[in-house]
C-alpha positions, 0 to 999 in steps of 0.5 A: 657948684662948678660944672659936673663931671662926667667920665664916659666909658665907651664900646663903640666910638669913632676912631681914624680907622672907622669913622662912623663907628659908634658917632651917636655915642659921640654925638651924644656926648658932644651934646652934653658938652655945653652943660657937662666936663666929660672925659672919654675912654674909648675901650675896644677888642680889635681882630689881629691875624699875628698879635696874641695880645698888643695893646695900642692907647691913643689920645684923641684929643685932650679929653679923648683916650682910647684903648685899643687891645688886638688880638688873634684870639676870638673868646668872648669869655677872655673878652669879658674878663680883659674888660672887667680887668680894665675897666679897675683900672680906668677907675684907679689910673684916671682917680674917677672916684674922687675927680668925678661926679657920675660914669656913663659907660655906651654899650654895657657889654662887653664892659659890664659882665662883671660888674656885679663882682667890681662895683664895689670899687664903685664910688659914684653914679653909673649912668648906663646909656644903650643903642644896641638893637641886640637886645630885641633879637637876645644876641642870637643867642638860644634862651640857656645860654650861659653868656646871655644870663651873663648879659642879662644880669648887668640889669640888675645891679644899681644902676640907671639906664639910658635907652635912646626909645621907650621901645629900646627900654621895653626890649631890655627889660623884655631881655632881662626880666628885670621890671625893676629897671630905672629908666630914661629915654633921651634920643639921638642927636640928629646934625645937620650939615647945610650952607643955610639953616633957615628954613623956609618955603620948603613945600615949594621946592618939591620936584615936579617929578616922583623921587623917593629915596631910602638909604641903609646898611642893607642886609636882610632886616632892612626888607629892600626887596618888599620897597622894590615890589611897592615902587614897581606898582608906583611906576606902572601908574608913573613910569617917570617916578624915580627910587634913589638908595644910598648905603652899601651892605652885603644885600646890594648885589641882590638888590642890583640883580633885582632891580633889573629882574623886575624892570626897574633898572631905569628907575632905581639909583644905586648911590653908594656910601653918602657922606652927610653932605650929600644925603643932605643934597639929596633929602633936598625936594623928594616927594619921601623918604622910605624906610622899610625895615623890621626893627629899630631902636630909633632910626637917624635917617628917618628923624633926619629927614624930617629935619628936612621937612621931608615926610617919611613913610615907615613901617609900623616900627614901635621906635619909630612910631614915638615921633612919626606921628600922622602930620609928618609921614606915614606908619604903614600897618601891614608890612605887605607890598599893597599896603607901601603902595598905597602909602606912596601913591597917597604921598603922590597926589596929596602933597599939600597934606604935609606942612614941610616946614613946620615937619622941619620945626618939629624934628629940628626942635626934638632933635637938635643938639641943645635939646638933646643935650639938655634932656641928657644933663638932666638925668645925670642931674636928676641920678646924682642927685637921687643918689646922693640922697640915699648914700649921702 
């Protein structure tokens, strides 16, 4: 028997216009390349000022093709309906039922809104991979919203669910009210870009100066002002302490203003958008990585910090708590300034508590492309096996 062939359809995926969007989807599929033959279609609606309906098809590579629909219409019912029609089109155009062993949809909405109708055209097993925080927040919709009910209905179809954390799976089960969802957890891949991949004596490289680093797309859920208030207490004790802030976002102007307002303009550095290589440089030798977000489905930045042997201080978020145990960081149980300042202080006082070489080894083993790819493949292989045992 040859390699398993997987047909991927994703609503999020990196493109020329946006090389960051859905990069975690690409990294998942890249991890699977060792084990499977992959074909991907990136299907997405994009806004246009002038076009009522314009289709652009681009061959990204030998196994990646994008289908972008540009339209000035922003009506979700139309997007849901067109998504269903294109899904059926892909089934027949690419002869999915004949050429592939399994379909893997990344981000179910809007692609699978009408799966209950067009599932009759699917003759092979279907896996859905989810990363989306929207399930936790009910997509920002009222509980009686017709749109919400259509999304819930997706998870009553025969499919296998992959989530990047158990926390996200729990959110989807709670959201859909379907306790019988068959799911597996496959974490995100953490890619490390560095000149040397040898991890030795990381603890000896820690800066004598207190340097914290935090990175996010800064919006309300990322909760940065709590971080600043707690850091203010640290500066009162360590006048030269430094907090580096990476990333951009709508909250950034207010963050700059607040840093000045509380007298931290000389202790907080705003670094702006960083490349992967720059992020890796900032991780080198810092006291700890700080993550004050109120919610995450995984948090690649926290896992990435651990891969560099950097202890992480994070709010006690279920998805992060799945991998952030006491030997690699601190979970702040109370979302308040006093608790956060105490956690920062504890790391400053007792750096020897964390063996950075062991932290890096643990994280790189857990989130490496090879490890995640094998987990991913095992789920796919088992799903195909169960499908054929049931349907022949």
